[in-house]
C-alpha positions as CSV (number, residue, x, y, z in Angstrom):
1,M,60.9,27.4,-42.2
2,N,58.0,27.1,-39.8
3,I,58.6,25.7,-36.4
4,H,56.4,24.6,-33.5
5,E,55.2,26.8,-30.7
6,F,57.5,25.3,-28.1
7,Q,60.5,25.7,-30.4
8,G,59.6,29.4,-31.0
9,K,59.4,29.9,-27.3
10,Q,62.8,28.3,-26.8
11,I,64.2,30.9,-29.2
12,L,62.4,33.7,-27.5
13,E,63.6,32.7,-24.1
14,S,67.2,32.5,-25.3
15,F,67.0,36.2,-26.0
16,G,65.4,37.1,-22.7
17,V,61.7,37.2,-23.7
18,Q,59.5,36.0,-20.9
19,I,57.3,33.0,-21.9
20,Q,54.6,30.8,-20.6
21,R,56.7,27.8,-19.5
22,G,56.0,24.3,-20.7
23,I,57.3,20.8,-21.4
24,V,56.7,18.7,-24.6
25,A,55.1,15.2,-24.4
26,T,54.4,12.6,-27.0
27,T,52.2,10.2,-24.9
28,P,49.6,10.7,-22.2
29,E,52.0,9.2,-19.7
30,E,54.7,11.7,-20.7
31,A,52.1,14.4,-20.3
32,V,51.4,13.5,-16.7
33,D,55.1,13.4,-15.9
34,A,55.5,16.7,-17.6
35,A,52.7,18.2,-15.6
36,K,54.2,17.0,-12.3
37,K,57.6,18.4,-13.2
38,L,56.1,21.7,-14.3
39,S,54.3,22.0,-11.0
40,E,57.6,21.5,-9.2
41,Q,59.2,24.2,-11.3
42,T,56.5,26.8,-11.4
43,G,54.0,26.0,-8.7
44,T,51.1,25.8,-11.2
45,K,48.1,23.8,-10.1
46,W,46.3,23.8,-13.5
47,W,47.8,22.9,-16.9
48,V,47.1,23.8,-20.5
49,I,47.4,21.0,-23.1
50,K,48.3,22.5,-26.5
51,A,48.6,20.5,-29.7
52,Q,51.9,21.2,-31.5
53,V,51.2,21.5,-35.2
54,H,52.1,24.1,-37.8
55,A,48.7,25.9,-37.9
56,G,46.9,28.6,-36.0
57,G,43.4,28.5,-34.6
58,R,44.2,25.3,-32.7
59,G,41.7,26.1,-29.9
60,K,38.9,26.3,-32.4
61,G,39.6,22.8,-33.5
62,G,39.8,21.3,-30.0
63,G,43.6,21.3,-29.9
64,V,43.9,23.4,-26.7
65,K,42.4,22.2,-23.4
66,L,42.6,23.2,-19.8
67,A,43.3,20.4,-17.2
68,K,42.6,20.9,-13.5
69,S,44.0,17.6,-12.3
70,L,46.6,15.0,-13.3
71,D,43.8,12.7,-14.4
72,E,42.5,15.4,-16.7
73,V,46.0,15.9,-18.1
74,K,46.2,12.3,-19.1
75,E,42.6,12.2,-20.4
76,K,42.9,15.4,-22.5
77,A,46.4,14.6,-23.8
78,N,45.1,11.2,-24.9
79,E,42.3,13.0,-26.8
80,I,44.6,15.4,-28.6
81,I,47.6,13.2,-29.4
82,G,47.0,11.3,-32.6
83,M,43.9,13.3,-33.6
84,N,43.6,15.0,-37.0
85,L,43.3,18.6,-36.0
86,V,41.3,20.7,-38.3
87,T,41.6,24.5,-38.0
88,P,40.9,27.5,-40.2
89,Q,44.5,27.2,-41.3
90,T,44.6,23.5,-42.3
91,S,43.1,21.5,-45.1
92,A,39.8,19.6,-44.6
93,E,41.8,16.6,-43.6
94,G,43.6,18.5,-40.9
95,K,47.0,17.7,-39.4
96,K,47.9,14.8,-37.3
97,V,49.1,15.7,-33.8
98,H,52.2,13.9,-32.8
99,Q,53.0,15.9,-29.6
100,V,51.5,18.3,-27.1
101,L,52.9,21.1,-25.0
102,I,52.0,20.9,-21.3
103,A,52.1,24.5,-20.3
104,E,51.7,26.3,-17.0
105,D,48.4,28.2,-16.1
106,V,49.2,31.9,-16.3
107,Y,45.6,33.2,-15.8
108,Y,45.9,33.0,-12.0
109,P,44.1,35.5,-9.7
110,G,46.0,38.5,-8.4
111,P,45.8,42.2,-7.5
112,S,45.0,43.4,-11.1
113,E,43.0,42.1,-14.1
114,T,44.7,40.1,-16.8
115,A,44.9,41.6,-20.4
116,E,45.7,40.1,-23.8
117,Y,47.6,41.9,-26.6
118,Y,48.8,41.1,-30.1
119,I,52.4,41.8,-31.2
120,S,54.1,40.7,-34.4
121,V,57.5,41.6,-36.0
122,M,58.0,41.4,-39.8
123,L,59.5,43.1,-42.8
124,N,57.4,45.8,-44.4
125,R,58.3,45.2,-48.0
126,K,56.9,48.6,-49.2
127,S,59.3,50.6,-47.0
128,G,62.1,48.1,-46.7
129,K,62.1,48.4,-42.9
130,N,61.2,46.0,-40.1
131,M,57.9,46.7,-38.6
132,I,56.2,45.9,-35.3
133,M,52.4,45.5,-35.7
134,Y,50.5,45.4,-32.5
135,S,46.9,45.7,-31.1
136,P,45.3,45.8,-27.7
137,K,42.8,43.3,-29.1
138,G,44.9,40.3,-28.5
139,G,43.7,36.7,-28.3
140,M,41.5,37.3,-31.2
141,D,41.6,36.7,-35.0
142,I,43.8,39.7,-35.9
143,E,42.5,39.7,-39.5
144,A,39.0,40.2,-38.1
145,V,40.2,43.0,-35.9
146,A,41.9,44.7,-38.9
147,E,38.7,44.4,-40.9
148,E,36.1,45.3,-38.3
149,T,38.0,47.7,-36.0
150,P,41.1,48.9,-37.8
151,E,41.6,51.7,-35.3
152,F,42.9,49.1,-32.9
153,I,45.8,48.1,-35.2
154,F,49.0,50.0,-34.7
155,T,52.4,49.8,-36.5
156,E,55.9,51.0,-35.6
157,E,58.6,51.0,-38.3
158,I,62.2,50.5,-37.3
159,D,65.1,52.3,-39.0
160,P,67.6,49.4,-39.8
161,K,70.5,51.6,-39.0
162,A,69.3,52.7,-35.6
163,G,67.4,49.6,-34.6
164,L,64.5,49.7,-32.1
165,L,64.8,52.9,-30.1
166,P,63.7,53.2,-26.4
167,F,61.0,55.7,-27.2
168,Q,59.4,53.3,-29.7
169,A,59.1,50.5,-27.1
170,R,57.6,53.0,-24.6
171,K,55.2,54.2,-27.3
172,I,53.9,50.6,-27.8
173,A,53.4,50.2,-24.0
174,F,51.6,53.5,-23.9
175,N,49.2,52.6,-26.7
176,F,48.4,49.4,-24.8
177,G,47.2,51.7,-22.0
178,L,49.7,50.3,-19.5
179,S,51.3,52.1,-16.5
180,G,53.6,51.4,-13.6
181,Q,55.3,48.0,-13.4
182,A,53.3,46.6,-16.4
183,F,54.5,49.6,-18.5
184,K,58.2,48.8,-17.6
185,E,57.7,45.1,-18.2
186,M,56.2,45.7,-21.6
187,T,59.0,48.0,-22.8
188,K,61.5,45.3,-21.8
189,F,59.4,42.6,-23.5
190,V,59.2,44.6,-26.8
191,T,62.9,45.3,-26.8
192,A,63.8,41.7,-26.2
193,L,61.3,40.5,-28.8
194,Y,62.7,42.7,-31.5
195,N,66.3,41.7,-30.6
196,A,65.2,38.0,-30.9
197,Y,63.7,38.7,-34.3
198,E,66.8,40.3,-35.6
199,K,69.4,38.0,-34.1
200,S,67.6,34.8,-35.1
201,D,67.2,35.9,-38.7
202,S,63.5,35.3,-38.7
203,S,61.0,36.4,-41.2
204,L,58.0,36.5,-38.8
205,F,57.4,36.6,-35.1
206,E,53.8,36.6,-34.1
207,I,52.8,36.5,-30.4
208,N,49.1,36.2,-29.8
209,P,48.4,36.6,-27.1
210,V,51.0,38.6,-25.2
211,L,49.6,38.4,-21.7
212,K,49.7,40.9,-18.8
213,T,49.3,38.7,-15.8
214,S,47.3,39.6,-12.7
215,D,50.6,40.5,-11.0
216,D,51.8,42.7,-14.0
217,R,54.2,40.3,-15.7
218,I,54.3,40.4,-19.5
219,I,54.7,37.0,-21.1
220,A,54.4,35.3,-24.5
221,V,51.5,32.8,-24.2
222,D,51.8,31.6,-27.8
223,A,54.6,31.9,-30.4
224,K,54.4,31.6,-34.2
225,V,57.9,31.9,-35.6
226,T,59.0,31.6,-39.2
227,L,62.7,31.3,-39.8
228,D,64.4,32.6,-43.0
229,D,65.6,29.5,-44.9
230,N,68.4,31.6,-46.5
231,S,70.0,32.3,-43.1
232,L,69.9,28.8,-41.6
233,F,73.6,28.3,-42.5
234,R,74.2,30.7,-39.6
235,H,72.0,28.8,-37.2
236,K,72.8,25.1,-37.3
237,D,70.8,24.5,-34.1
238,Y,67.7,25.9,-35.8
239,V,68.0,23.5,-38.7
240,E,67.4,20.6,-36.3
241,M,64.0,22.2,-35.4
242,R,62.6,21.3,-38.8
243,D,59.7,18.8,-38.5
244,V,59.1,17.3,-42.0
245,R,55.9,15.6,-40.7
246,E,54.3,19.0,-40.8
247,E,55.3,19.7,-44.4
248,D,53.8,18.5,-47.7
249,A,55.4,15.1,-48.4
250,T,55.8,15.9,-52.1
251,E,57.6,19.2,-51.3
252,V,60.0,17.4,-48.9
253,E,60.8,14.8,-51.6
254,A,61.4,17.5,-54.2
255,G,63.7,19.4,-51.8
256,E,65.7,16.2,-51.2
257,A,66.1,15.9,-55.0
258,G,67.3,19.5,-55.2
259,L,64.1,20.7,-56.9
260,N,62.3,23.9,-56.0
261,F,58.7,22.8,-55.7
262,V,55.5,24.2,-54.3
263,K,52.2,22.4,-54.6
264,L,49.2,24.4,-55.8
265,D,45.5,23.6,-56.4
266,G,45.4,23.4,-60.2
267,N,45.3,20.9,-63.1
268,V,48.4,21.7,-65.2
269,G,51.8,20.4,-64.0
270,C,54.7,22.8,-64.7
271,M,58.3,21.9,-65.2
272,V,60.5,25.0,-65.8
273,N,64.0,26.2,-65.2
274,G,64.2,29.5,-63.5
275,A,61.8,31.1,-61.0
276,G,60.9,34.1,-63.3
277,L,60.2,31.8,-66.2
278,A,58.1,29.6,-64.0
279,M,56.0,32.6,-62.9
280,A,55.5,33.7,-66.5
281,T,54.5,30.1,-67.5
282,M,52.0,29.9,-64.7
283,D,50.5,33.3,-65.8
284,M,50.2,32.0,-69.4
285,I,48.5,28.8,-68.3
286,K,45.9,31.0,-66.4
287,L,45.4,33.2,-69.4
288,H,44.4,30.1,-71.5
289,G,41.9,28.6,-69.0
290,G,44.1,26.3,-67.0
291,N,45.3,26.4,-63.4
292,P,48.9,25.6,-62.4
293,A,49.1,22.5,-60.2
294,N,52.6,23.4,-59.0
295,F,55.6,25.6,-59.1
296,L,58.6,23.5,-60.1
297,D,62.0,24.9,-60.9
298,V,64.4,22.1,-62.1
299,G,67.4,24.5,-62.2
300,G,70.1,24.5,-64.8
301,T,70.8,20.7,-64.9
302,A,67.7,19.2,-66.5
303,D,69.2,15.8,-67.2
304,A,67.2,12.5,-67.6
305,K,67.4,11.6,-63.9
306,R,66.3,15.1,-62.8
307,V,63.5,15.2,-65.3
308,E,62.3,11.7,-64.3
309,T,62.2,12.8,-60.6
310,A,60.2,15.9,-61.6
311,F,57.8,13.8,-63.6
312,R,57.2,11.4,-60.7
313,I,56.6,14.3,-58.2
314,I,54.2,16.1,-60.6
315,L,52.2,12.9,-61.3
316,K,51.6,12.2,-57.6
317,D,49.0,14.9,-57.9
318,K,45.8,13.2,-59.2
319,N,44.4,16.5,-60.3
320,V,47.1,17.0,-63.0
321,K,45.5,16.6,-66.5
322,A,48.5,17.8,-68.5
323,I,52.2,18.7,-68.1
324,L,53.8,21.8,-69.6
325,I,57.6,21.8,-69.8
326,N,59.1,25.2,-70.6
327,I,62.9,25.3,-70.6
328,F,65.3,28.1,-71.7
329,G,68.5,26.6,-72.9
330,G,71.1,29.0,-71.6
331,I,73.2,27.1,-69.1
332,V,71.9,23.7,-70.4
333,R,71.5,22.9,-74.1
334,C,68.0,22.2,-75.3
335,D,68.9,19.0,-77.0
336,R,70.2,17.6,-73.7
337,V,66.9,18.6,-72.0
338,A,64.9,17.0,-74.9
339,Q,66.9,13.8,-74.5
340,G,66.3,13.9,-70.8
341,V,62.6,14.2,-71.3
342,L,62.5,11.3,-73.8
343,D,64.7,9.1,-71.7
344,A,62.5,9.8,-68.6
345,Y,59.3,9.1,-70.6
346,K,60.7,5.7,-71.8
347,V,61.7,4.7,-68.3
348,M,58.4,5.6,-66.8
349,G,56.3,4.1,-69.5
350,D,52.6,3.7,-68.7
351,S,52.9,5.7,-65.5
352,I,52.7,8.8,-67.6
353,N,49.1,9.0,-68.5
354,V,48.6,12.7,-69.3
355,P,49.6,14.8,-72.3
356,I,53.0,16.4,-72.2
357,I,53.7,19.7,-74.1
358,V,57.4,20.7,-74.3
359,R,58.6,24.2,-75.3
360,L,62.4,24.5,-75.6
361,Q,64.1,27.7,-76.6
362,G,67.8,28.6,-76.6
363,T,70.9,26.7,-77.6
364,N,70.1,23.9,-80.1
365,A,66.4,24.5,-79.8
366,D,65.8,23.4,-83.4
367,I,67.6,20.1,-82.8
368,A,65.6,19.5,-79.6
369,K,62.3,20.1,-81.4
370,K,63.2,17.6,-84.1
371,M,64.1,15.0,-81.5
372,I,60.7,15.4,-79.8
373,D,58.7,15.4,-83.1
374,D,60.6,12.3,-84.4
375,S,60.4,10.4,-81.1
376,G,57.0,8.8,-81.8
377,L,56.1,9.3,-78.2
378,A,53.0,11.3,-76.9
379,V,55.1,14.4,-76.4
380,H,54.1,17.5,-78.2
381,S,56.5,20.3,-79.1
382,A,55.9,24.0,-79.2
383,I,58.0,27.0,-80.3
384,T,56.4,29.9,-78.4
385,L,55.1,29.9,-74.8
386,E,51.7,31.0,-76.1
387,E,51.6,28.1,-78.5
388,A,52.4,25.7,-75.7
389,A,49.7,27.2,-73.5
390,K,47.2,26.8,-76.3
391,K,48.1,23.1,-76.8
392,V,47.6,22.6,-73.0
393,E,44.2,24.3,-73.3
394,A,43.2,22.0,-76.1
395,V,43.8,18.8,-74.1
396,L,42.2,19.9,-70.9
């Protein structure tokens, strides 16, 4: 589950990570009040207005602005709130901004120069260990840094039994070229960050930039946090951080119906039971010239109501030219699935305007095939997955 920057910072701060402080506002007037309150709390004289959307590269799209007066706070908050923010990580339509974070200015003058770093914590799936990836080239597109100057990308793997060891935190600070108070602060920061990652059951922490201020403080200026959905039962307070406005509306609807659905950019709708079978179905569609429009796992209870809901969700995608249903009747009998498909088809009537190919294998598969063939509806049966894929190819 993705969360907003300000929510990620709340989690970080709860584990002792130093952050750039800020207050969320949903209107220009709230933004001015937040700026005044922030000045009282931190002494900041300038403010950063940051769009809160689930996407990176907000500055490139005009979603991050500096304000040097309260009038500018109101003006720039008004420009950002309500805009459709387009960044390299959004669609061409962008994402509507519903709220902004009014943050303190942390690039103030001092006895030393400021410096920006990149730090992320994630699972290295190859080694099965958590990994800290970091770079002295913070504040930049880390993918570009990795491609153009890979010598500036460092990694530190953590033994899950031992956890992050003190020498590893010091090694990271050393590779950043830090010394003195900044070195000590960075080791504390890295240790607290890794602790936050583990204790919050996150799948990704990405801080870009991590800032060394002019007075040698180390703080998180940004925070991209992805929480592991499977662990949310342990973090009821994190569940409340979900913002469905930032998610695909179709995926939200499918989730509420108990369907595992992911929208893709293809032309063949898929309705399958089981994640592995769904992946195999998508591969077969690709092999025969089609492109999957979605991943949809209906689970083991493909009754008429569930199938109807799945149909409606798939058909909301105007790019869908055909629907392939591939069900293995193990937990659920094939004849029950077939009846569910036919009942849903009759209920939906003219709203189904694309060919439907059904492949059912398992318990009572022969009965199911006969039911579909004798239905008189525009539903085509298939015995093998390849045969089903070929029938899809023929109607595209």
